[in-house]
C-alpha positions, 0 to 999 in steps of 0.5 A: 610163138610170142607171149603177150602180157597185158597190163592195164593202167587207168589211161593206157594199156601196155602189151609186153611182147616176147618171142617172135612176131612172125607171119601166122600165129605170132602176128595174129596174136598181137593184132588180136591183143591190141585191137581188143583193147578199149583204151585210147592209148596202147603201148607195145613193149618190144624189148623182149622180141627176138625177131619180127618178119614182114608179117609182124611189120605188116601188123604194126603198120595195120595197127597204126592205121587202126589207131588213127582211124579210131582216134587212138595212139599206138606207141612202140616201146624199146624195140630190140636192135634187130626189131629196130633195124627192121623198122628202119629198113622198111621206113616204119620207124618214120610212121610209128611213134617209138620210145626208148622207155614207157616214161618217154612215151608218157611224156610224148602222149 
C-alpha cells in the first residue's frame, strides 16, 4: 500500500508518494488524494514509488484529464527508473508533464 504525504505551498500542492501504485487501494488512494486538492497546480512526486501497474497508469491518465477539464496543471516529479519505463512503454510520457525536480516544474509552470 502506498503512502501519500501532502505538502501545501501557497500556489501548489505536492503529493509525495512511496510504495506501490497498483490496481485497487494504491491507485485509488492517489486518485482521492489528488482530486481532493483545491489548488490549480498539483505536483506528484514519484521518486519513492517502487512499482506502478496498469491501474496506477490509468489513474495518472485520468488525473491528466481531470486537470485539463478543471483548468489545472498536473506535474509528475522525478519518477523512478521503473516508473519512467512504464510511462515510456505506454506513451504516457508524451501526455504528462514530467520533471526531474520540483524546481524544474516550477520553471515550466
